[in-house]
Phi, psi and omega in degrees: 000138192205192174228143178231152178204153179186185184207153167224114185221141183270343176220171180054041179301318183301318182291317180296325183293317181292328183285333183298324182294321179293326176292321174297321179293329182295341180244030183298333179295333180290332182212085183282355190269336180190160175218158180201148178225154176216142185231153165224096184301321179299321179270347180074035187238138174220136179236136174231153185210141172242131186251128167251107190288114180233324178239125187062086189281358180283174184288347179298338181277002185298149176237168355306151185232147187254148175296170181290336177263007177069008182274350185213145179233150183221143165237123196219142180237117176144196175220137176247114194279340178256029181296331182292314180296318179297319179303317180295318178297317184292320177306311178299333181273003171107000181280146184247145186235138181254345180230178174255021186270156172284338179301313180293329178294319179296316180289329174282334173292322176300317182293332182276311191249352184073206182291346172299344179294337178304319183296339183269347183276133173244113182159198176236139187195156164227118188238133168243127192218126179255119175268113180289327180293311183266359180054051185220141178257136179247124171239137186216149176232148188293169194297321186261356179080033182287323178255142184271152175207107171270154170213149178239127182214122182251012183100348175227311180265130174249124176235145182216155181191162175289330186219153182296328187294341173282319177300324184300331180290349176270135180295337180284347180278130182254115184282057181256128182288132174294130190294337178276346186299317186289310175298323175299313180297315177296334183278318190255344189082357173213175176253110186296145178291153009269010183287158169227182180286341185251153180292148177057020185231128188225157167269128173293123184299150174307147179065020183237160169227155178239138173241135181229124184252021181097345177230309186244142175250118183242137180242129185225156177257131179257342182210143183234150175298135185286150174301129181276082179232131181299139174268132176300341178285345180240092185244307188283138180300319181297317176298316177300324179294316179296318178296320181293317179302312179295316180294313183297324178294320180291320179293323178288316178301322180301327188272010174263002176284114184194140174264002182246159179301144189224143174210211181211147173266122185239115179266342184098353179278183189296314191292309186290326176299322176295321180296311183295319178303315180287324175300315179290330173304318185257004182260142182272345187232160179300134174287138177271123181242154186221144179209157179243138179239151170242155180287339180280121182305323189286352179242009191245111177253003183305316177299327173297315179298315180294329174291319176297314178300319182293318178297318181279352179077028178273159178270104192260140174229121173236153180232127172271109184283135177276161173307324185291321178305312184289308181301326180291345175280339188301314178299338177275354184295317181297333182281321184284312176261093194274020157221159188302136186213121192244019174278106186292344176290354168306325180300303175299326184294323174297315184297315177293329174299310179302316180295312182298314185299335180298339183230335178231168179255332183232139178219134171277149179227170185257016179302139173109350177293318180303311183296338181261328187249017174068047184270347181270139178301326183300330179297314185294316183288326175295318182294316178300314177299315179299321180295319182296312179300317183296333179280344180269137182299146184302329182296318180294314179304314183291325177294317181295319181294329176291322182293317180298319183297334183279346175281130181300122182300322181294320179298318180295322176299319179293326178293327182287324189303315186295329184253001184295334180292339179270000178271149169302151186306321187293339178269354182278144177239143180287323183226091185296326183295317184294311180302320181299312180297321179297318181296318178297318177298319180292322172302325187282320186254324178060045177263135185300316184300326178290322177297313185289328180302327175304328184270345189245342187265153180267319179236138176276171182302315180294326173293322176300318177302320181284330185276321184231354181060037178223136175290160175273124178285160176291158182216184178298344178303307178301321177301321179302318180287326177294317183292337184250026188304328183271356185278175177287167185291313181300322182291324175296322178291311175303314178300313176302315177293323177299325187272337188236289187293328182296300188288318188275344178243294186295309181293326171299315179306312187286321181298306182295322177296310181292317184285340174298339180238018177062043179247129181264126180247125184255139185239080186302330180293347180257012172301133183302334178294319180294314178304315178290331177292311187287332176298337179267350182295138171298145183304324185289348175273352173257322182227119178223138169056038175085006182230134180273175181058035185307302189290322180295318178295323179295321175290324178291336177292348170289337190247333185224146170301139182301331179297342180277344182227352177270093186204160175303147178288130181264326189085184184235073190250176179230161178279062180303324181301312180291314178310314182290339177272342185231275187304323184255010181299320176294320181292318182298311179289342178283299184296332184248029178290149182307312183295319181293317178294319179299315180299316183292323175077020180264323186247159173277105186296336181291321182294316182292318180299321176294330181281329174297308181301320175298318182288315182291329179281345185088004180293326184216152173259093180260024189304315191286322179290318180290328179293318177302310180298320179295316177296326178296312183290327175291320175300308181306317181298325181280317189257346186245009178242000000 
């Protein structure tokens, strides 16, 4: 696991060459073991690399690395788990190897098969590869988007890096905020690919590669997310269970290849427990597991994680984080997540990464199970609502929408307030007026994407207009629903999250948190072979009787007693609501002060002030919206001043 950075420029090579060294230093946290740069002045190319030594710990694994025929060079971040098999094939074809690294296998695979080599790689990766013969630069990203790859292109100069903070070090990079970034961020809590926070700066989409010949930059797809359509070959639950057990076991075993200490992040939930169970199944020694606990019971899964580890015979380490431990990380978030990012679970992710890194260099995690096995409650609630609406004739729905629209939304909101306190937290809403208006629109149009948007968005379109006076631009979100129009409701929701929320939020969170402390995290549930398998599973093997992850739970029951994992999903949260009212109150009111926001001119300061007052007084729970605003302002303070 490493960090990469580089450039291709037809002019001002000397300046880019000088800036590359600073850019490599900017991502030293991703690879503390070694660094390297390589230049070709005649071609205007530069490659830089920071190394975290995991496979072949010797200095022979240093990058950038050249192919055996000296015709190609590579700078690469990630792990390719089938590199030994590929190496044997390439050796039979006449290639020679000087190291035991997967890096050398990839660059020689490119020399043998060209860009088609990407289809042969099983793993996570971001690759920059210079073809000396064709004078062409190749950039590529793994199928699921586990590893990040940003690029900046202004029509002449191409810059690329694992993180934005490296791009910023180039004088050719212009730090201008993209006008679409703010509304997208406020709506989703992250900026969906291919957009980034800066103009002319993009995320290379998962499963894609880019080629640059000095004039044109072309982007093509080498792998696409499979259509989630049941296969007639996978019918019986018992057959599917055996196939899943075998496939998951192989994918976990593949990820145990390491010359550095290895462990697992264990939350005690279904996904991470499944990964640890299979690790222990194929391991001859106790697996090292790590978890974080909080004193607040509603946020604490540590006792469950400890019981799982104990039953499996793992060597478990847990840390109960104090509020100070968590709060001290908040000022560091804009540096670690170098574009605005508002998932507060980044905090416990950072804490557990720090804990794991104190003992291991590599850790497996359970990310990716919810999006494949229908694990989120919001899938079920959205599907239920869509089903109810679809059964009502359109004429009746539209008539009902007209009747409801005549009721003053504020009057409805006032009626809601007295009894909201008696509702469970998950049923409470911060802005009932907005939800009421959304419900009317959904009754009128009954579009699945609008129904789902109610559950995942922070601000509606009308609220964005009031807050920043800018519309929300379209994104890949809408495309996903259009492309899956003929599928079942649950399949469309899972597919959309796999294309958007998974790479742009969850995997981003894990990558930046873990790599900030030089911890490599591997995600076996996101092996493309598993993704392709789960796409063919009948829906009833994912969701039954109001419960998701049916087949995964059935498999886990082979390794753990059901009482250890059959419980409501908790998530990986922090007491943000209380922090904003107490510990972070001063920070909140400082960054979001009326005068500051008025001077900046991005937000309507009166709207923000109303939300702060409502939250601090306890009249409303605006924690996620205020957190997003705070993260934007803290990011802006760090990177735009």
